[in-house]
C-alpha positions as CSV (number, residue, x, y, z in Angstrom):
1,X,-18.9,5.0,8.3
2,X,-18.4,8.2,8.6
3,X,-15.2,7.4,11.7
4,X,-14.1,5.1,8.7
5,X,-14.1,7.4,5.7
6,X,-12.6,10.1,8.1
7,X,-9.9,7.5,8.3
8,X,-8.9,6.1,5.9
9,X,-10.3,8.7,2.8
10,X,-9.2,12.2,4.7
11,X,-5.6,14.0,4.5
12,X,-7.0,15.9,7.7
13,X,-5.4,14.8,11.0
14,X,-1.9,13.3,12.5
15,X,-0.6,9.5,12.8
16,X,2.0,8.1,15.4
17,X,4.0,5.0,14.6
18,X,2.0,2.6,15.9
19,X,-1.4,4.0,14.4
20,X,0.6,4.1,11.5
21,X,1.8,0.3,11.5
22,X,-2.1,-1.0,13.1
23,X,-3.9,1.2,10.0
24,X,-1.4,0.1,7.6
25,X,-1.4,-3.7,8.9
26,X,-5.0,-3.5,8.4
27,X,-5.4,-2.6,5.1
28,X,-3.0,-5.0,3.9
29,X,-4.7,-7.9,5.7
30,X,-8.3,-6.9,3.9
31,X,-5.9,-6.5,0.5
32,X,-4.6,-10.5,1.3
33,X,-7.9,-11.5,2.7
34,X,-9.4,-9.8,-0.9
35,X,-7.2,-11.3,-2.9
36,X,-7.2,-14.9,-1.9
37,X,-10.9,-14.5,-2.1
38,X,-11.3,-13.8,-5.4
39,X,-8.0,-16.5,-6.4
40,X,-10.2,-19.2,-5.1
41,X,-12.9,-18.4,-7.7
42,X,-11.1,-17.7,-10.0
43,X,-7.4,-20.5,-10.3
44,X,-8.6,-23.9,-11.6
45,X,-8.0,-27.6,-10.2
46,X,-4.4,-26.8,-11.1
47,X,-4.2,-23.4,-9.6
48,X,-3.5,-21.5,-12.5
49,X,-5.2,-18.6,-12.7
50,X,-7.4,-16.7,-15.3
51,X,-6.9,-13.5,-16.8
52,X,-10.2,-12.3,-15.2
53,X,-8.7,-13.2,-11.5
54,X,-5.7,-11.6,-12.9
55,X,-7.0,-8.5,-13.0
56,X,-9.5,-8.5,-10.5
57,X,-6.9,-9.3,-8.7
58,X,-4.5,-5.9,-9.8
59,X,-7.9,-3.6,-9.1
60,X,-8.1,-4.7,-5.5
61,X,-4.0,-4.1,-5.2
62,X,-4.5,-0.5,-6.9
63,X,-7.9,0.1,-5.2
64,X,-5.6,-0.4,-1.7
65,X,-3.7,2.2,-2.9
66,X,-5.9,4.8,-2.2
67,X,-6.3,4.3,1.9
68,X,-2.4,4.0,1.6
69,X,-1.9,7.4,0.3
70,X,-4.4,9.0,2.4
71,X,-2.5,7.4,5.9
72,X,0.7,7.8,4.6
73,X,0.0,12.0,4.5
74,X,-1.5,11.5,7.8
75,X,1.7,10.0,8.9
76,X,3.8,13.2,7.1
77,X,2.0,15.4,8.8
78,X,2.7,13.7,12.4
79,X,6.5,14.6,11.7
80,X,6.5,17.7,9.7
81,X,7.2,15.9,6.3
82,X,6.9,16.8,2.7
83,X,4.1,15.8,1.4
84,X,6.2,14.5,-2.1
85,X,6.9,11.0,0.2
86,X,3.4,10.2,0.0
87,X,3.3,11.2,-3.4
88,X,6.2,8.9,-3.8
89,X,5.5,5.6,-1.7
90,X,2.5,5.4,-3.7
91,X,3.5,6.6,-7.0
92,X,6.6,3.3,-6.7
93,X,3.3,0.8,-5.3
94,X,1.9,1.9,-8.8
95,X,4.5,1.4,-10.8
96,X,5.3,-1.9,-9.2
97,X,1.8,-3.3,-9.7
98,X,1.0,-2.2,-13.2
99,X,4.8,-3.4,-14.5
100,X,5.6,-5.9,-12.5
101,X,2.2,-7.9,-11.8
102,X,2.5,-10.4,-13.9
103,X,6.5,-11.8,-13.3
104,X,7.2,-10.6,-9.8
105,X,10.2,-12.9,-10.2
106,X,11.8,-10.9,-13.4
107,X,12.4,-7.6,-12.6
108,X,15.0,-5.3,-13.8
109,X,17.9,-3.9,-11.9
110,X,15.8,-1.1,-12.2
111,X,12.5,-2.2,-10.8
112,X,14.9,-4.0,-7.5
113,X,16.8,-0.5,-6.9
114,X,12.6,1.1,-7.3
115,X,11.8,-1.9,-4.5
116,X,14.5,-1.2,-2.3
117,X,13.8,2.7,-2.2
118,X,10.3,1.8,-1.7
119,X,11.2,-0.5,1.7
120,X,13.2,2.1,2.9
121,X,11.0,5.1,2.2
122,X,8.0,2.9,4.2
123,X,10.8,2.3,7.4
124,X,11.5,6.2,7.4
125,X,7.6,5.9,7.1
126,X,7.5,3.7,10.2
127,X,10.0,4.6,12.5
128,X,10.6,8.2,12.0
129,X,10.0,10.1,15.3
130,X,6.7,12.5,15.9
131,X,6.9,15.7,16.2
132,X,4.4,15.8,19.1
133,X,4.7,13.4,21.7
134,X,2.8,10.2,21.6
């Protein structure tokens, strides 16, 4: 349990590109599984999800931002980047979850621009080489 806590809830240490990708993928898979479980529980026979199910899914997505933040901080430590990048990445994801969760297909130009910035930032985090040997 301490190893999981140290991995996902600590800013100490560094993550290489491959480690970062694998751990972010693991968090994403767990997040998707939990969302599908709640969708299965809180949807009716026509596929409509109740408000309780939507709110629970939003809480799952927001809770996943915590390990995303810590993993991103560790990745930034690997290439000696600015810690503001981790706050920006999680902040953009928080904005998207809170303000575009109900209707993700009706986003404004500003929201699309923020999504592009967030995607570019994630690509930078994944592909930026380490200052240290991998």
